[in-house]
Structure formats: structure tokens, C-alpha cells
C-alpha positions as CSV (number, residue, x, y, z in Angstrom):
1,M,-33.6,-0.9,-17.9
2,T,-31.2,1.9,-17.5
3,D,-27.6,2.3,-18.2
4,K,-26.9,1.6,-14.5
5,T,-27.9,-2.1,-14.9
6,M,-25.2,-4.4,-13.7
7,H,-24.9,-8.2,-13.7
8,I,-23.0,-9.9,-11.0
9,T,-22.4,-13.7,-11.0
10,L,-21.8,-15.4,-7.7
11,R,-20.5,-18.9,-7.1
12,P,-22.1,-21.1,-4.5
13,N,-21.5,-19.7,-1.0
14,E,-19.7,-16.6,-2.3
15,K,-20.8,-13.6,-0.2
16,I,-21.8,-10.2,-1.5
17,Y,-22.2,-7.3,0.8
18,L,-25.1,-5.3,-0.7
19,N,-26.4,-2.1,0.9
20,G,-25.4,-3.4,4.4
21,A,-26.9,-6.8,3.9
22,V,-24.8,-10.0,3.5
23,L,-26.1,-12.4,0.8
24,R,-24.8,-15.9,0.2
25,P,-26.4,-18.0,-2.5
26,D,-26.5,-21.8,-2.1
27,R,-25.8,-22.3,-5.9
28,K,-24.4,-20.3,-8.8
29,V,-26.5,-17.2,-9.4
30,T,-26.5,-14.1,-11.5
31,L,-27.9,-11.0,-9.9
32,E,-29.1,-8.1,-12.0
33,L,-28.9,-4.8,-10.2
34,L,-31.3,-2.4,-11.8
35,N,-30.3,0.7,-9.9
36,D,-27.4,2.2,-7.9
37,A,-26.4,-0.1,-5.1
38,T,-23.5,-0.2,-2.8
39,F,-21.9,-3.6,-2.8
40,L,-18.6,-5.3,-2.1
41,L,-17.7,-8.8,-3.4
42,E,-16.2,-11.2,-0.9
43,A,-13.0,-11.4,-2.8
44,H,-12.4,-7.7,-2.0
45,V,-13.2,-7.9,1.7
46,M,-10.2,-7.6,3.9
47,Q,-10.2,-9.3,7.2
48,A,-9.1,-7.3,10.3
49,E,-6.1,-9.6,10.9
50,D,-4.7,-8.7,7.4
51,T,-4.5,-5.0,8.2
52,N,-0.8,-5.0,8.9
53,T,0.2,-1.8,7.0
54,P,-1.2,1.8,7.1
55,L,-2.8,1.5,3.7
56,K,-4.5,-1.8,4.6
57,Q,-5.8,-0.2,7.7
58,L,-7.2,2.7,5.6
59,Y,-8.7,0.2,3.2
60,F,-10.4,-1.7,6.1
61,T,-11.9,1.5,7.4
62,A,-13.3,2.5,4.0
63,Q,-14.6,-1.1,3.6
64,V,-16.5,-0.7,6.9
65,M,-18.3,2.3,5.4
66,L,-19.7,0.1,2.7
67,I,-20.4,-3.0,4.7
68,D,-22.0,-1.2,7.7
69,P,-23.9,1.9,6.4
70,D,-25.4,2.5,9.8
71,T,-22.0,3.5,11.2
72,A,-20.7,5.2,8.0
73,D,-21.0,8.7,9.5
74,K,-18.7,7.8,12.3
75,T,-16.4,5.7,10.2
76,V,-15.9,8.4,7.6
77,M,-14.6,10.7,10.3
78,I,-12.0,8.1,11.4
79,F,-11.2,7.5,7.7
80,I,-10.6,11.3,7.1
81,E,-8.4,11.5,10.2
82,M,-6.3,8.5,9.1
83,L,-6.0,10.0,5.6
84,G,-4.8,13.3,7.0
85,K,-2.1,11.6,9.1
86,M,-1.0,9.6,6.1
87,L,-0.7,12.7,3.9
88,R,1.6,14.2,6.6
89,T,3.6,10.9,6.9
90,Y,4.2,9.6,3.4
91,N,6.5,11.4,1.0
92,D,6.1,9.0,-2.0
93,P,4.5,11.1,-4.8
94,I,2.4,8.1,-6.1
95,I,1.0,7.3,-2.7
96,L,0.3,10.9,-2.0
97,E,-1.5,11.4,-5.3
98,G,-3.6,8.3,-4.5
99,L,-4.5,9.6,-1.1
100,R,-5.5,13.0,-2.5
101,K,-7.7,11.2,-5.0
102,C,-9.3,9.3,-2.1
103,I,-10.2,12.6,-0.5
104,D,-12.0,13.7,-3.7
105,L,-13.8,10.4,-4.1
106,T,-14.9,10.4,-0.4
107,E,-16.3,13.8,-0.8
108,Q,-18.3,12.5,-3.8
109,D,-19.4,9.5,-1.7
110,K,-17.7,7.1,-4.1
111,I,-16.3,4.7,-1.5
112,F,-16.1,1.7,-3.8
113,D,-13.8,3.8,-6.0
114,V,-11.8,4.7,-2.9
115,L,-11.2,1.0,-2.3
116,K,-10.0,0.5,-5.8
117,V,-7.5,3.4,-5.5
118,I,-6.2,2.1,-2.1
119,R,-5.9,-1.5,-3.4
120,G,-3.8,-0.1,-6.3
121,L,-1.3,1.4,-3.8
122,F,-0.7,-1.8,-1.9
123,D,2.3,-3.0,-4.0
124,R,3.8,0.5,-3.9
125,E,3.6,0.5,-0.1
126,A,5.1,-3.0,0.1
127,T,8.0,-1.9,-2.1
128,I,8.6,1.2,0.1
129,M,8.5,-1.0,3.2
130,G,11.0,-3.3,1.7
131,K,8.6,-6.2,1.4
132,K,7.8,-8.3,-1.6
133,P,4.4,-7.2,-3.1
134,A,1.6,-9.7,-2.2
135,V,-0.5,-11.4,-4.8
136,E,-4.0,-9.8,-4.8
137,K,-6.8,-11.9,-3.3
138,E,-8.8,-11.5,-6.5
139,Q,-6.0,-12.9,-8.6
140,K,-5.7,-15.9,-6.4
141,T,-9.4,-16.7,-6.9
142,A,-9.6,-15.9,-10.6
């Protein structure tokens, strides 16, 4: 075993998107990932109909890079274009800092970390837009 070993426990019928494949166990299961793998848990997957803000649209685009590696080359170009427009549009220093961090992480091919950064900006965006911050999907299921 290496230091990259990770254990992921899934409930029955909970999906995991792993290197472009979708897995759904029929019972509780713990997976042991023995090497680097690109994965996304169902709780972090945003549906297209939920992309009602610029940051959520950006998140969805980054998510597609993880879920569908076959189209990642094209999707990353769309993602970078969206990021550039957002950097020119937003003036909030916290959001701008997060977006710049996303550029660095994308260049390092750390898309999972990009998703974490963007998710962390959702409440800030909601406040700026005059909306009450939403409860994270993962908090609802925890």
C-alpha cells in the first residue's frame, strides 16, 4: 500500500463517478482506491437544472471534466473561457482570489480541488446576489 490509499464508503444505490465510469452498489460497500483516481461522489454532483448562477455554471463545467474524461480537452477550453469572463466581471476580492486559485489548480490538473474551491464560493456569491445562502447538498445528506 502507498500513502495514496483511500477508503470510500458508499450507501446502497449511492453513485460514484470514477475515472469516467458510474458505479452504484446494491448494498453498503467500502472501496479501497490503491492509486490515484479521479472520482466524484454523488452528493457533489450538480444537476444542470441547478446551475442558476455563474459560479454554479462554472462548477458544472468543471464537474463535466471529471465525469466525462473523453470530452475533458474541449470542456477545459470552455471552463477557461468562462473563468476569464468571470475574472473581468466580478469585483469581489474573495471570489476573484478563488477564481485565480482555480486557474492554478486547473493548470495542475487538480479538477477535484477546483470543485472544492468553487463550492466554497457559493455562499459568497449568494450574498452578493442578495439571496440567502443555500444549505450544501452534502450537509443535507450528512
